[in-house]
C-alpha positions as semicolon CSV with decimal commas, in nm:
position;residue;x (nm);y (nm);z (nm)
1;M;0,005;0,032;0,015
2;T;0,274;0,217;0,094
3;Q;0,461;0,192;-0,243
4;G;0,169;0,255;-0,401
5;F;0,149;0,604;-0,274
6;T;0,518;0,712;-0,348
7;P;0,447;0,895;-0,672
8;L;0,246;1,140;-0,507
9;I;0,488;1,265;-0,267
10;P;0,666;1,482;-0,525
11;F;0,314;1,633;-0,608
12;L;0,182;1,679;-0,274
13;L;0,519;1,871;-0,157
14;L;0,439;2,100;-0,512
15;L;0,132;2,210;-0,359
16;M;0,278;2,261;-0,016
17;G;0,558;2,463;-0,184
18;F;0,492;2,710;-0,466
19;M;0,215;2,769;-0,728
20;A;0,152;3,073;-0,911
21;G;-0,140;3,191;-1,142
22;L;-0,117;3,519;-1,363
23;H;-0,424;3,673;-1,563
24;L;-0,356;3,993;-1,817
25;W;-0,602;4,245;-1,923
26;P;-0,663;4,326;-2,229
27;S;-0,563;3,955;-2,410
28;V;-0,601;4,179;-2,745
29;H;-0,309;4,476;-2,782
30;V;-0,317;4,677;-3,087
31;A;0,109;4,751;-3,152
32;L;0,229;5,113;-3,176
33;S;-0,093;5,278;-2,962
34;N;-0,148;5,444;-2,644
35;G;-0,253;5,178;-2,377
36;S;-0,082;4,912;-2,181
37;V;-0,109;4,566;-2,071
38;F;-0,162;4,427;-1,645
39;V;-0,083;4,135;-1,578
40;N;-0,205;4,027;-1,242
41;Y;0,022;3,761;-1,042
42;D;-0,106;3,546;-0,721
43;A;0,205;3,321;-0,579
44;V;0,089;3,074;-0,313
45;G;0,437;2,933;-0,092
46;N;0,669;3,014;0,121
47;L;0,879;3,299;-0,090
48;T;1,153;3,363;0,216
49;D;1,444;3,213;-0,027
50;E;1,294;3,239;-0,315
51;E;1,343;3,529;-0,627
52;L;1,114;3,651;-0,819
53;A;1,097;3,780;-1,192
54;M;0,858;3,858;-1,446
55;A;0,916;3,797;-1,840
56;L;0,790;3,986;-2,136
57;V;0,819;3,692;-2,416
58;D;0,773;3,741;-2,769
59;I;0,628;3,311;-2,840
60;D;0,705;3,370;-3,226
61;K;1,085;3,474;-3,176
62;N;1,143;3,278;-2,876
63;V;1,335;3,599;-2,741
64;T;1,272;3,764;-2,389
65;V;1,155;4,073;-2,475
66;L;1,177;4,247;-2,074
67;T;1,229;4,101;-1,775
68;K;1,097;4,268;-1,441
69;P;1,210;4,165;-1,099
70;L;0,892;4,124;-0,828
71;Q;0,898;4,265;-0,489
72;F;1,140;4,035;-0,264
73;N;0,840;3,812;-0,048
74;Q;0,555;3,952;-0,212
75;S;0,321;3,720;-0,268
76;G;0,075;3,875;-0,503
77;G;0,035;4,179;-0,717
78;S;0,019;4,392;-1,077
79;L;0,230;4,481;-1,281
80;E;0,187;4,746;-1,587
81;F;0,380;4,700;-1,921
82;D;0,390;5,035;-2,089
83;C;0,281;5,051;-2,509
84;A;0,696;5,112;-2,524
85;C;0,675;4,716;-2,506
86;F;0,453;4,671;-2,787
87;L;0,574;4,804;-3,083
88;Y;0,513;4,552;-3,317
89;A;0,268;4,266;-3,382
90;G;0,267;3,906;-3,250
91;N;0,207;3,623;-3,000
92;F;0,320;3,742;-2,674
93;S;0,335;3,569;-2,303
94;F;0,421;3,639;-1,946
95;K;0,633;3,455;-1,773
96;I;0,718;3,434;-1,369
97;E;1,024;3,261;-1,297
98;Q;1,133;3,136;-0,967
99;R;1,509;3,104;-0,891
100;A;1,678;3,014;-0,538
101;Q;1,881;3,294;-0,405
102;Q;2,284;3,304;-0,490
103;G;2,448;3,075;-0,210
104;S;2,126;2,867;-0,180
105;S;2,229;2,493;-0,183
106;N;1,938;2,384;-0,380
107;K;1,925;2,601;-0,712
108;T;1,599;2,517;-0,857
109;S;1,423;2,704;-1,104
110;S;1,031;2,731;-1,207
111;Q;0,838;2,893;-1,472
112;W;0,473;2,971;-1,457
113;W;0,289;3,132;-1,820
114;S;0,011;3,342;-1,838
115;P;-0,234;3,325;-2,169
116;V;-0,116;3,426;-2,502
117;L;-0,145;3,791;-2,544
118;R;-0,203;3,875;-2,932
119;V;-0,069;4,214;-3,063
120;Q;-0,224;4,319;-3,360
121;W;-0,106;4,592;-3,602
122;P;-0,319;4,893;-3,648
123;T;-0,540;4,919;-3,917
124;F;-0,334;5,138;-4,193
125;H;-0,446;5,297;-4,534
126;L;-0,220;5,412;-4,807
127;G;-0,248;5,632;-5,108
128;V;-0,010;5,730;-5,394
129;E;-0,032;6,083;-5,561
130;R;0,130;6,343;-5,746
131;A;0,309;6,584;-5,554
132;S;0,162;6,946;-5,500
133;N;0,282;7,187;-5,850
134;N;0,526;7,349;-5,648
135;H;0,760;7,034;-5,673
136;S;0,924;6,899;-6,028
137;S;0,672;6,695;-6,194
138;D;0,819;6,332;-6,129
139;A;0,746;6,370;-5,758
140;F;0,501;6,194;-5,603
141;Q;0,379;6,214;-5,250
142;I;0,246;5,918;-5,025
143;A;-0,079;5,969;-4,776
144;V;-0,023;5,738;-4,457
145;S;-0,340;5,733;-4,241
146;T;-0,474;5,500;-3,977
147;N;-0,820;5,481;-3,833
148;D;-1,021;5,731;-3,625
149;H;-0,972;5,553;-3,252
150;F;-0,596;5,537;-3,323
151;H;-0,390;5,730;-3,050
152;A;-0,042;5,660;-3,109
153;C;0,281;5,547;-2,788
154;S;0,385;5,870;-2,673
155;S;0,670;5,644;-2,492
156;S;0,823;5,534;-2,830
157;K;1,087;5,793;-2,921
158;T;1,257;5,656;-3,240
159;S;1,088;5,587;-3,542
160;S;1,018;5,222;-3,570
161;L;0,824;5,247;-3,914
162;Y;0,957;5,303;-4,268
163;L;0,809;5,313;-4,622
164;E;0,981;5,112;-4,923
165;V;0,911;5,225;-5,262
166;S;1,047;4,968;-5,493
167;Y;1,026;5,076;-5,862
168;L;0,992;4,777;-6,076
169;E;0,960;4,764;-6,470
170;H;0,709;4,443;-6,568
171;N;0,848;4,254;-6,879
172;Q;0,635;3,941;-7,066
173;I;0,908;3,703;-7,231
174;G;0,715;3,437;-7,406
175;K;0,432;3,325;-7,118
176;K;0,639;3,447;-6,787
177;S;0,568;3,788;-6,641
178;I;0,864;3,936;-6,469
179;D;0,895;4,263;-6,251
180;K;1,218;4,348;-6,250
181;V;1,323;4,578;-5,972
182;Q;1,491;4,888;-6,092
183;N;1,552;5,033;-5,760
184;R;1,462;5,115;-5,401
185;M;1,432;5,366;-5,157
186;R;1,343;5,375;-4,800
187;R;1,207;5,660;-4,560
188;D;1,107;5,720;-4,210
189;I;0,813;5,775;-4,078
190;K;0,633;5,908;-3,789
191;V;0,344;5,704;-3,578
192;V;0,042;5,957;-3,610
193;K;-0,302;5,896;-3,734
194;S;-0,244;6,095;-4,061
195;Q;0,086;6,218;-4,269
196;Q;0,181;6,251;-4,593
197;V;0,571;6,194;-4,731
198;E;0,673;6,368;-5,014
199;L;0,945;6,200;-5,249
200;D;1,118;6,247;-5,530
201;C;1,131;5,992;-5,807
202;A;1,449;5,780;-5,753
203;S;1,399;5,614;-6,121
204;Q;1,266;5,685;-6,435
205;L;0,955;5,511;-6,547
206;T;0,875;5,395;-6,869
207;E;0,543;5,270;-6,993
208;R;0,574;4,958;-6,825
209;G;0,703;5,108;-6,490
210;F;0,515;5,142;-6,183
211;I;0,619;5,135;-5,821
212;Q;0,513;4,957;-5,543
213;V;0,484;5,095;-5,197
214;A;0,500;4,932;-4,858
215;L;0,490;4,986;-4,501
216;K;0,753;4,812;-4,260
217;S;0,879;4,767;-3,908
218;H;1,213;4,829;-3,848
219;L;1,124;4,505;-3,561
220;S;0,994;4,272;-3,770
221;Q;1,010;4,110;-4,094
222;Q;0,650;4,183;-4,147
223;D;0,481;4,383;-4,415
224;I;0,212;4,573;-4,258
225;K;0,064;4,727;-4,589
226;S;0,140;4,735;-4,941
């Protein structure tokens, strides 16, 4: 009888030791927007010999974005992660790490994860038209705007977005269609509700030529809008 209950001993010791629960709000966030994500944590157990930290993890890249230490010997509370933590879209999660203090004879490490936080790009709109009459005839301007409800993150000091303009020439060789890149240029832009970006044409366009405009992020390999 005693041998049959032996496997339960580690489980019972775990229940008597340390457990953690993490709850986040909201569960969906808009990248680059002026809003925070709050994580409530509840740790039950003896924290005397333990150091706790909460990490923000990019699940898609398997990278820790930021780590915040939790107040020592505090079993519960709430942490705010402001908008500067979410400058690109992706799937994220929060993780509590439990580590024994330096010098402890029993150095253990445990992890408790929150539900997934889904970060989405704002809804962007792009438009291309000729520049005003005060500019040369080959100049054009790109309009970049978001929806009316978007408010940019004020904590972001550097531009994380840029426009990539590709000059292409369409060629038909037999049954194959080939778009050959003639030139390409980039321009950093601000994160605001609406703006006009004026550019001089960097390549002479032929009757088969056209331009492709893409909105991209320095922090992600994704095309946000094209």
